[in-house]
C-alpha beads as a LAMMPS data file, in Angstrom:
LAMMPS data file: protein, C-alpha beads

184 atoms
183 bonds

1 atom types
1 bond types

-500.0 500.0 xlo xhi
-500.0 500.0 ylo yhi
-500.0 500.0 zlo zhi

Masses

1 110.0

Atoms # bond

1 1 1 336.995 174.164 -396.220
2 1 1 337.121 173.634 -399.946
3 1 1 337.949 170.201 -401.297
4 1 1 340.343 171.594 -403.925
5 1 1 342.776 174.520 -403.761
6 1 1 341.879 178.097 -404.579
7 1 1 344.375 179.146 -407.241
8 1 1 345.762 182.649 -407.610
9 1 1 346.651 184.236 -410.949
10 1 1 350.336 183.371 -410.604
11 1 1 349.394 179.679 -410.263
12 1 1 347.637 179.382 -413.621
13 1 1 348.874 179.730 -417.178
14 1 1 348.732 183.311 -418.489
15 1 1 345.975 182.492 -420.992
16 1 1 343.618 181.588 -418.125
17 1 1 344.300 184.501 -415.777
18 1 1 341.425 186.508 -417.191
19 1 1 339.069 184.052 -415.495
20 1 1 340.291 185.272 -412.124
21 1 1 339.295 188.891 -412.690
22 1 1 336.281 188.203 -410.498
23 1 1 338.264 187.410 -407.398
24 1 1 335.838 184.871 -405.936
25 1 1 336.494 181.510 -404.355
26 1 1 334.227 179.869 -406.948
27 1 1 336.388 181.084 -409.827
28 1 1 339.620 180.350 -407.957
29 1 1 338.543 176.732 -407.480
30 1 1 337.080 176.146 -410.939
31 1 1 340.298 177.268 -412.627
32 1 1 341.798 173.957 -411.447
33 1 1 340.179 172.833 -414.717
34 1 1 340.772 175.913 -416.858
35 1 1 338.894 174.843 -419.980
36 1 1 335.853 173.764 -417.951
37 1 1 336.073 177.042 -416.017
38 1 1 336.081 178.936 -419.322
39 1 1 332.955 177.090 -420.487
40 1 1 331.272 177.701 -417.127
41 1 1 332.171 181.400 -417.287
42 1 1 330.789 181.549 -420.819
43 1 1 327.346 180.380 -419.768
44 1 1 327.374 182.537 -416.640
45 1 1 328.516 185.554 -418.624
46 1 1 325.795 185.063 -421.219
47 1 1 323.149 184.845 -418.517
48 1 1 324.396 187.983 -416.797
49 1 1 325.216 190.216 -419.758
50 1 1 323.494 188.958 -422.929
51 1 1 320.240 187.297 -421.900
52 1 1 317.085 189.040 -423.095
53 1 1 315.353 188.236 -419.804
54 1 1 314.690 191.254 -417.598
55 1 1 317.726 191.375 -415.252
56 1 1 315.687 191.945 -412.090
57 1 1 313.483 188.932 -412.844
58 1 1 316.575 186.869 -413.706
59 1 1 318.172 187.730 -410.378
60 1 1 314.972 186.928 -408.485
61 1 1 314.925 183.477 -410.129
62 1 1 318.572 182.912 -409.180
63 1 1 317.938 184.101 -405.630
64 1 1 314.999 181.705 -405.370
65 1 1 317.262 178.793 -406.310
66 1 1 319.895 179.861 -403.769
67 1 1 317.262 180.314 -401.052
68 1 1 315.539 176.985 -401.766
69 1 1 318.833 175.078 -401.830
70 1 1 320.102 176.853 -398.699
71 1 1 323.186 177.932 -400.612
72 1 1 324.735 180.686 -398.531
73 1 1 327.301 181.396 -401.222
74 1 1 324.836 181.636 -404.104
75 1 1 322.198 183.577 -402.216
76 1 1 324.529 186.150 -400.694
77 1 1 326.454 186.744 -403.916
78 1 1 323.238 187.264 -405.859
79 1 1 321.759 189.602 -403.268
80 1 1 324.746 191.852 -404.011
81 1 1 324.557 191.258 -407.791
82 1 1 320.766 191.575 -407.775
83 1 1 320.950 195.019 -406.221
84 1 1 323.009 196.123 -409.249
85 1 1 320.074 195.058 -411.432
86 1 1 317.209 196.579 -409.459
87 1 1 316.401 193.925 -406.853
88 1 1 315.187 195.685 -403.713
89 1 1 314.912 194.642 -400.085
90 1 1 311.138 194.517 -400.637
91 1 1 311.718 192.068 -403.524
92 1 1 313.826 189.791 -401.314
93 1 1 311.269 189.952 -398.505
94 1 1 308.619 189.104 -401.109
95 1 1 310.679 186.111 -402.271
96 1 1 310.920 184.857 -398.691
97 1 1 307.155 185.329 -398.158
98 1 1 306.281 183.610 -401.442
99 1 1 308.533 180.672 -400.533
100 1 1 306.573 180.262 -397.296
101 1 1 303.247 180.478 -399.134
102 1 1 302.505 183.925 -397.704
103 1 1 301.295 186.937 -399.661
104 1 1 303.755 189.516 -400.968
105 1 1 303.688 192.810 -402.815
106 1 1 305.548 191.356 -405.805
107 1 1 303.938 191.775 -409.212
108 1 1 302.230 188.702 -410.729
109 1 1 305.037 187.934 -413.218
110 1 1 307.704 187.944 -410.484
111 1 1 305.508 185.673 -408.349
112 1 1 305.058 183.251 -411.247
113 1 1 308.804 183.216 -412.015
114 1 1 309.599 182.500 -408.364
115 1 1 307.016 179.706 -408.368
116 1 1 308.562 178.296 -411.559
117 1 1 312.017 178.326 -409.978
118 1 1 310.667 176.575 -406.862
119 1 1 308.999 173.947 -409.041
120 1 1 312.220 173.297 -410.949
121 1 1 314.148 172.926 -407.678
122 1 1 311.539 170.709 -406.006
123 1 1 309.911 168.866 -408.904
124 1 1 312.570 168.932 -411.657
125 1 1 310.331 170.900 -414.052
126 1 1 307.907 173.804 -414.107
127 1 1 304.288 172.792 -414.075
128 1 1 302.183 173.290 -417.197
129 1 1 300.149 175.984 -415.439
130 1 1 303.158 177.979 -414.249
131 1 1 304.907 177.739 -417.617
132 1 1 301.745 178.898 -419.416
133 1 1 301.283 181.804 -416.992
134 1 1 304.853 183.037 -417.474
135 1 1 304.666 182.453 -421.239
136 1 1 301.795 184.966 -421.454
137 1 1 304.300 187.710 -420.573
138 1 1 307.620 186.443 -421.998
139 1 1 308.773 185.717 -425.541
140 1 1 310.006 182.279 -426.571
141 1 1 313.590 183.546 -426.313
142 1 1 312.990 184.884 -422.800
143 1 1 311.388 181.576 -421.783
144 1 1 314.458 179.647 -422.924
145 1 1 316.701 182.119 -421.098
146 1 1 314.625 181.799 -417.922
147 1 1 314.555 177.994 -417.892
148 1 1 318.268 177.709 -418.679
149 1 1 319.107 180.310 -416.031
150 1 1 317.223 178.398 -413.359
151 1 1 318.715 175.087 -414.505
152 1 1 322.252 176.541 -414.604
153 1 1 321.968 177.868 -411.068
154 1 1 320.534 174.551 -409.866
155 1 1 323.837 173.137 -411.134
156 1 1 325.924 175.943 -409.630
157 1 1 324.579 175.370 -406.116
158 1 1 325.476 171.686 -406.426
159 1 1 329.029 172.577 -407.477
160 1 1 329.326 174.978 -404.539
161 1 1 328.068 172.353 -402.080
162 1 1 330.080 169.434 -403.452
163 1 1 333.324 171.403 -403.646
164 1 1 332.572 172.987 -400.236
165 1 1 333.477 176.409 -401.569
166 1 1 333.854 178.919 -398.748
167 1 1 331.917 182.142 -398.848
168 1 1 334.056 185.264 -398.764
169 1 1 333.709 187.306 -395.542
170 1 1 332.439 190.337 -397.460
171 1 1 329.244 188.476 -398.381
172 1 1 328.489 187.118 -394.932
173 1 1 326.995 190.468 -393.881
174 1 1 324.023 189.683 -396.144
175 1 1 323.129 186.753 -393.855
176 1 1 322.680 189.152 -390.955
177 1 1 319.882 190.847 -392.892
178 1 1 318.507 187.691 -394.533
179 1 1 319.359 184.594 -392.493
180 1 1 318.671 181.451 -394.483
181 1 1 316.743 178.924 -392.363
182 1 1 318.950 175.948 -391.616
183 1 1 322.209 177.736 -392.486
184 1 1 324.517 178.698 -389.666

Bonds

1 1 1 2
2 1 2 3
3 1 3 4
4 1 4 5
5 1 5 6
6 1 6 7
7 1 7 8
8 1 8 9
9 1 9 10
10 1 10 11
11 1 11 12
12 1 12 13
13 1 13 14
14 1 14 15
15 1 15 16
16 1 16 17
17 1 17 18
18 1 18 19
19 1 19 20
20 1 20 21
21 1 21 22
22 1 22 23
23 1 23 24
24 1 24 25
25 1 25 26
26 1 26 27
27 1 27 28
28 1 28 29
29 1 29 30
30 1 30 31
31 1 31 32
32 1 32 33
33 1 33 34
34 1 34 35
35 1 35 36
36 1 36 37
37 1 37 38
38 1 38 39
39 1 39 40
40 1 40 41
41 1 41 42
42 1 42 43
43 1 43 44
44 1 44 45
45 1 45 46
46 1 46 47
47 1 47 48
48 1 48 49
49 1 49 50
50 1 50 51
51 1 51 52
52 1 52 53
53 1 53 54
54 1 54 55
55 1 55 56
56 1 56 57
57 1 57 58
58 1 58 59
59 1 59 60
60 1 60 61
61 1 61 62
62 1 62 63
63 1 63 64
64 1 64 65
65 1 65 66
66 1 66 67
67 1 67 68
68 1 68 69
69 1 69 70
70 1 70 71
71 1 71 72
72 1 72 73
73 1 73 74
74 1 74 75
75 1 75 76
76 1 76 77
77 1 77 78
78 1 78 79
79 1 79 80
80 1 80 81
81 1 81 82
82 1 82 83
83 1 83 84
84 1 84 85
85 1 85 86
86 1 86 87
87 1 87 88
88 1 88 89
89 1 89 90
90 1 90 91
91 1 91 92
92 1 92 93
93 1 93 94
94 1 94 95
95 1 95 96
96 1 96 97
97 1 97 98
98 1 98 99
99 1 99 100
100 1 100 101
101 1 101 102
102 1 102 103
103 1 103 104
104 1 104 105
105 1 105 106
106 1 106 107
107 1 107 108
108 1 108 109
109 1 109 110
110 1 110 111
111 1 111 112
112 1 112 113
113 1 113 114
114 1 114 115
115 1 115 116
116 1 116 117
117 1 117 118
118 1 118 119
119 1 119 120
120 1 120 121
121 1 121 122
122 1 122 123
123 1 123 124
124 1 124 125
125 1 125 126
126 1 126 127
127 1 127 128
128 1 128 129
129 1 129 130
130 1 130 131
131 1 131 132
132 1 132 133
133 1 133 134
134 1 134 135
135 1 135 136
136 1 136 137
137 1 137 138
138 1 138 139
139 1 139 140
140 1 140 141
141 1 141 142
142 1 142 143
143 1 143 144
144 1 144 145
145 1 145 146
146 1 146 147
147 1 147 148
148 1 148 149
149 1 149 150
150 1 150 151
151 1 151 152
152 1 152 153
153 1 153 154
154 1 154 155
155 1 155 156
156 1 156 157
157 1 157 158
158 1 158 159
159 1 159 160
160 1 160 161
161 1 161 162
162 1 162 163
163 1 163 164
164 1 164 165
165 1 165 166
166 1 166 167
167 1 167 168
168 1 168 169
169 1 169 170
170 1 170 171
171 1 171 172
172 1 172 173
173 1 173 174
174 1 174 175
175 1 175 176
176 1 176 177
177 1 177 178
178 1 178 179
179 1 179 180
180 1 180 181
181 1 181 182
182 1 182 183
183 1 183 184
């Protein structure tokens, strides 16, 4: 159960109701601080709609963070979002294999991006070798977008966990297909 209330549109000032268009528990809780929610939505919106990073690779990086941090909410939401941007079941199975150190059919750049996300979750930063490998394929702008995307979602999973934000029932079906080890 969430530590703060989920607010509905009629419980917030009219100028903040647009932030509840995405009817998720995360947005309903964050709007308890409407200006912070607006800033949060700004970064998230940029990542999703304006980043120059390939959207499939972006979603794989986000999924890797959710998987590593055992964030049911983040992982399940981004399985659904990722599918809108070309993430396939084979990609998700590849992510799970790569996380376990097993081979996958993912292309080298996707493997390197997943490794970079794992390094940022586990070690705080990407290693020199992983950064250099990814940098061979991405522009400077894409590198900034990638690193900030991973860092932002490392923060998001901590918000979700600290606020104990409940996952919506609609997303729980994803866990039947992809159960996260250690998550009930």
